[in-house]
RODO-2510 file (C-alpha; in nm, 4 decimals, decimal comma):
residues 273
     n   res          X          Y          Z
     1     m     2,5497     9,5674     4,9415
     2     l     2,5741     9,9205     4,8032
     3     k     2,9272    10,0562     4,7611
     4     s     2,8109    10,3762     4,9270
     5     m     2,7535    10,1809     5,2475
     6     d     3,1065    10,0370     5,2288
     7     s     3,2425    10,3875     5,1849
     8     g     3,0400    10,5182     5,4762
     9     v     3,1535    10,2386     5,7078
    10     s     3,5204    10,2910     5,6161
    11     a     3,4832    10,6630     5,6852
    12     l     3,3369    10,5973     6,0309
    13     d     3,6350    10,3761     6,1164
    14     q     3,8884    10,6363     6,0048
    15     f     3,7151    10,9356     6,1631
    16     q     3,6996    10,7390     6,4875
    17     q     4,0768    10,7070     6,4675
    18     q     4,1027    11,0818     6,4110
    19     l     3,8810    11,1477     6,7131
    20     n     4,1100    10,9220     6,9192
    21     v     4,4155    11,1228     6,8122
    22     i     4,2483    11,4589     6,8741
    23     g     4,1277    11,3417     7,2147
    24     n     4,4812    11,2373     7,3099
    25     n     4,6198    11,5716     7,1918
    26     i     4,3701    11,7663     7,4008
    27     a     4,4309    11,5424     7,7032
    28     n     4,8036    11,6300     7,6855
    29     v     4,7659    12,0052     7,6404
    30     q     4,9535    12,0593     7,9703
    31     t     5,2005    11,7696     7,9404
    32     v     5,5626    11,8896     7,9493
    33     g     5,7436    11,8287     7,6201
    34     f     5,4434    11,6589     7,4555
    35     k     5,4287    11,6570     7,0756
    36     s     5,0872    11,6556     6,9109
    37     a     4,9907    11,4034     6,6440
    38     d     4,8003    11,4379     6,3188
    39     v     4,6105    11,1901     6,1010
    40     q     4,6501    11,1732     5,7225
    41     f     4,3877    11,0095     5,5021
    42     a     4,4065    10,8516     5,1563
    43     d     4,1364    10,7162     4,9301
    44     a     4,0884    10,3401     4,9236
    45     l     4,1220    10,1208     4,6151
    46     s     3,8747    10,2229     4,3461
    47     q     3,6571     9,9784     4,1545
    48     t     3,6969    10,0034     3,7748
    49     l     3,3631     9,9902     3,5943
    50     g     3,4930    10,0215     3,2411
    51     s     3,6189    10,2876     3,0051
    52     n     3,4892    10,5266     2,7471
    53     a     3,6168    10,8094     2,5298
    54     a     3,6604    11,0293     2,8360
    55     g     3,8787    10,7738     3,0133
    56     t     3,8527    10,4957     3,2705
    57     m     3,5378    10,4903     3,4845
    58     q     3,6067    10,4206     3,8511
    59     v     3,4101    10,4346     4,1742
    60     g     3,5916    10,4802     4,5037
    61     t     3,5377    10,2363     4,7887
    62     g     3,6022    10,4684     5,0785
    63     v     3,8892    10,6077     5,2792
    64     m     4,1862    10,4726     5,4735
    65     t     4,4381    10,6126     5,7216
    66     s     4,7686    10,6644     5,5416
    67     g     4,9602    10,7785     5,8472
    68     i     4,9587    10,9217     6,1991
    69     t     5,2549    11,1545     6,2437
    70     n     5,3943    11,3524     6,5353
    71     d     5,4523    11,7263     6,5077
    72     f     5,7985    11,7965     6,6517
    73     t     5,7783    12,1746     6,6388
    74     q     5,8945    12,3382     6,9608
    75     g     5,6476    12,4208     7,2364
    76     s     5,6614    12,7389     7,4406
    77     i     5,9356    12,7644     7,7047
    78     t     5,8169    12,8538     8,0541
    79     n     6,0402    12,9640     8,3393
    80     t     6,0090    12,7534     8,6557
    81     g     6,3032    12,8763     8,8602
    82     v     6,3953    12,5164     8,9438
    83     q     6,7665    12,4682     8,8728
    84     s     6,7333    12,1071     8,7614
    85     n     6,4592    12,1883     8,5074
    86     m     6,5787    12,2301     8,1475
    87     a     6,4287    12,3032     7,8078
    88     i     6,5932    12,2594     7,4689
    89     n     6,5740    12,5843     7,2755
    90     g     6,5900    12,4379     6,9252
    91     n     6,6381    12,0893     6,7841
    92     g     6,7470    11,7819     6,9727
    93     f     6,6501    11,5427     7,2490
    94     f     6,7821    11,4528     7,5915
    95     l     6,9119    11,0980     7,6228
    96     v     6,8032    10,9103     7,9343
    97     k     6,8750    10,5548     8,0449
    98     d     6,6869    10,2973     8,2465
    99     a     6,9394    10,1953     8,5149
   100     s     6,7856     9,8482     8,5523
   101     s     6,7555     9,7475     8,1858
   102     g     7,0238     9,9658     8,0292
   103     q     6,7747    10,0786     7,7632
   104     t     6,8303    10,4326     7,6315
   105     y     6,5415    10,6628     7,5393
   106     a     6,5030    11,0109     7,3930
   107     t     6,2841    11,2802     7,5475
   108     r     6,2040    11,6506     7,5236
   109     d     6,0789    11,6542     7,8823
   110     g     6,3419    11,8289     8,0919
   111     q     6,1525    11,8081     8,4208
   112     f     6,4534    11,6583     8,5984
   113     t     6,5285    11,6190     8,9668
   114     v     6,8463    11,5349     9,1566
   115     t     6,8248    11,2226     9,3727
   116     p     6,9799    11,2010     9,7224
   117     d     7,2806    11,0232     9,5713
   118     g     7,3249    11,2975     9,3111
   119     y     7,1838    11,1408     8,9940
   120     l     6,9961    11,3683     8,7531
   121     e     6,6769    11,1805     8,6708
   122     t     6,3405    11,2129     8,4951
   123     s     6,0150    11,1868     8,6884
   124     s     6,0022    10,8171     8,5925
   125     g     6,3538    10,7476     8,7265
   126     m     6,5488    10,7507     8,3987
   127     r     6,9027    10,8861     8,4347
   128     v     7,0153    11,1732     8,2124
   129     q     7,3183    11,0939     7,9961
   130     g     7,6299    11,2977     7,9199
   131     y     7,9980    11,3355     7,9915
   132     t     8,0670    11,2269     8,3470
   133     d     8,3909    11,4199     8,3925
   134     a     8,5442    11,7570     8,3063
   135     g     8,7821    11,5945     8,0586
   136     h     8,4944    11,4477     7,8533
   137     a     8,6575    11,1064     7,8627
   138     a     8,3504    10,8990     7,9458
   139     i     7,9756    10,9067     7,8804
   140     g     7,7276    10,7811     8,1364
   141     d     7,4843    10,8868     8,4080
   142     i     7,5109    11,2522     8,5065
   143     q     7,5805    11,2602     8,8806
   144     i     7,6393    11,5631     9,1002
   145     t     7,8978    11,4634     9,3599
   146     n     8,2414    11,5669     9,4822
   147     a     8,4000    11,2515     9,3355
   148     n     8,5880    11,4500     9,0696
   149     a     8,6743    11,7503     9,2859
   150     p     9,0188    11,9057     9,2273
   151     d     9,3045    11,7720     9,4390
   152     g     9,0819    11,5095     9,5960
   153     d     8,8785    11,7720     9,7863
   154     t     8,6219    11,5910    10,0034
   155     s     8,4089    11,8911    10,0995
   156     a     8,0355    11,8397    10,0559
   157     v     7,8505    11,9754     9,7521
   158     q     7,6896    12,3036     9,8505
   159     s     7,5162    12,3929     9,5224
   160     y     7,5219    12,3274     9,1503
   161     t     7,4196    12,5005     8,8269
   162     f     7,3838    12,4083     8,4609
   163     d     7,4708    12,6470     8,1806
   164     s     7,3279    12,6757     7,8295
   165     s     7,5958    12,4369     7,6998
   166     g     7,4976    12,1665     7,9492
   167     n     7,8049    12,2011     8,1697
   168     v     7,7592    12,0896     8,5319
   169     n     7,9102    12,3570     8,7581
   170     i     7,9628    12,2532     9,1209
   171     l     8,0313    12,4620     9,4301
   172     l     8,1717    12,2831     9,7368
   173     a     8,1187    12,3867    10,0972
   174     d     8,4770    12,5155    10,1237
   175     g     8,4241    12,7508     9,8268
   176     t     8,5892    12,5350     9,5611
   177     q     8,4217    12,5692     9,2200
   178     y     8,4724    12,3434     8,9198
   179     t     8,2995    12,1967     8,6133
   180     d     8,2209    11,8275     8,6345
   181     g     8,0604    11,6763     8,3260
   182     q     7,8224    11,7957     8,0558
   183     i     7,4727    11,7016     7,9443
   184     l     7,4646    11,5819     7,5821
   185     l     7,1860    11,5951     7,3233
   186     q     7,0954    11,3719     7,0311
   187     n     6,9236    11,4683     6,7064
   188     f     6,7537    11,2645     6,4330
   189     t     6,7108    11,2998     6,0582
   190     s     6,3729    11,1178     6,0713
   191     p     6,2168    11,1884     6,4134
   192     g     5,8867    11,0556     6,2801
   193     q     6,0357    10,7069     6,3185
   194     l     6,0594    10,7473     6,6970
   195     l     5,8071    10,5445     6,8960
   196     k     5,6193    10,6875     7,1932
   197     v     5,6424    10,4497     7,4897
   198     g     5,4794    10,6641     7,7597
   199     s     5,6239    10,8864     8,0326
   200     n     5,7270    11,1351     7,7584
   201     l     5,9861    10,8868     7,6300
   202     y     6,0705    10,7731     7,2768
   203     s     6,2294    10,4455     7,1702
   204     g     6,3395    10,3273     6,8250
   205     l     6,6357    10,5645     6,8213
   206     a     6,8393    10,3622     6,5700
   207     n     6,5601    10,3727     6,3095
   208     a     6,5215    10,7508     6,3358
   209     g     6,8642    10,8335     6,1921
   210     p     7,0608    10,9552     6,4952
   211     l     7,3818    11,1551     6,4825
   212     t     7,6935    10,9389     6,4993
   213     a     7,7325    11,0468     6,8617
   214     a     7,5479    11,2708     7,1058
   215     v     7,6769    11,6288     7,1026
   216     a     7,7016    11,9286     7,3333
   217     p     7,4024    12,1661     7,3369
   218     g     7,4417    12,4491     7,0876
   219     t     7,6610    12,2481     6,8462
   220     n     7,6034    12,0390     6,5315
   221     g     7,2552    12,1821     6,4748
   222     v     7,1071    12,1064     6,8173
   223     g     6,9627    12,3754     7,0418
   224     s     7,1045    12,5255     7,3566
   225     l     6,9640    12,4634     7,7034
   226     a     6,7322    12,7040     7,8828
   227     t     6,7969    12,6195     8,2476
   228     g     6,5348    12,6712     8,5139
   229     s     6,2715    12,6315     8,2416
   230     l     6,0501    12,3713     8,0788
   231     e     5,9208    12,3217     7,7252
   232     m     5,5437    12,2934     7,7351
   233     s     5,3181    12,0891     7,5076
   234     n     5,2989    12,2116     7,1468
   235     v     4,9267    12,1312     7,1278
   236     d     4,7332    12,4270     6,9834
   237     l     4,4020    12,3967     7,1653
   238     a     4,2142    12,6212     6,9195
   239     v     4,3266    12,4077     6,6249
   240     q     4,2387    12,0845     6,8050
   241     l     3,8902    12,2030     6,9003
   242     t     3,8270    12,3154     6,5429
   243     s     3,9426    11,9749     6,4155
   244     l     3,7173    11,8099     6,6723
   245     i     3,4131    11,9937     6,5342
   246     t     3,4921    11,9231     6,1680
   247     t     3,5629    11,5559     6,2411
   248     q     3,2351    11,5255     6,4292
   249     r     3,0467    11,6794     6,1352
   250     a     3,2211    11,4447     5,8908
   251     y     3,1313    11,1493     6,1126
   252     e     2,7663    11,2588     6,1210
   253     a     2,7604    11,3056     5,7410
   254     n     2,8854    10,9528     5,6851
   255     t     2,6278    10,8073     5,9213
   256     k     2,3752    10,9773     5,6939
   257     v     2,5312    10,7995     5,3935
   258     i     2,4862    10,4651     5,5695
   259     t     2,1291    10,5488     5,6712
   260     t     2,0393    10,6554     5,3171
   261     s     2,1977    10,3398     5,1711
   262     d     1,9982    10,1319     5,4174
   263     d     1,6764    10,3097     5,3135
   264     i     1,7483    10,2297     4,9483
   265     l     1,8059     9,8628     5,0289
   266     q     1,4816     9,8576     5,2230
   267     d     1,2994    10,0045     4,9221
   268     l     1,4429     9,7264     4,7034
   269     v     1,3201     9,4640     4,9500
   270     n     0,9752     9,6238     4,9492
   271     l     0,9663     9,6122     4,5671
   272     k     1,0111     9,2346     4,5793
   273     r     0,7151     9,2076     4,8116
***
């Protein structure tokens, strides 16, 4: 078989992968906190034919995918007016935990809601993590209740707010105000090692080089919180559509390589006849 046909076939495989990635990026153009992905290519092992005075003579055997990486640049922040919505203005990730399995995940999706029993949760039911008391003595599920009210006050929670540092500020029905807990953020030295597991969640936190411990927003290099807002997808639709066109053209060009190689093989068969 002609090496040109091998090269053409390998290119079709890799450009199909690129089309898959581009398609997923475009599909998530409105997904809160989504990070777009990009495909990197590398040439495949070359066949050495010999050498001459000019150097070694080699013929390439096609292309391979060297990596598919996520772009963690920040998306635009949009105001929603919903108190429980939050966006990270800068680096860092929210930590959320599956209450049933105890598994902890990272996310940039701050589309949180408060459950009837006061837990701050993601749309998939993961509980947001942070300090659970004003004294910062324990880390666990953020819960908005009157359990830690001053002097054992049992008045019902009337309202709550979050500030840019992640503090949970509670107002009771009798007018008592106090801070009860703080949302914490985590950051990673190699976020590319995080694994997407769906629902805007990432696993593989230990492999991504996390900070020794989660920190308060606005400290240790992590961003502050923009409350009542959400970070939108960082997908640049114009860039993705341009990539879609160039990938399609490259795909078509390589089908032409295969067709031409097939025509040459057919000519060789006809010569034998």
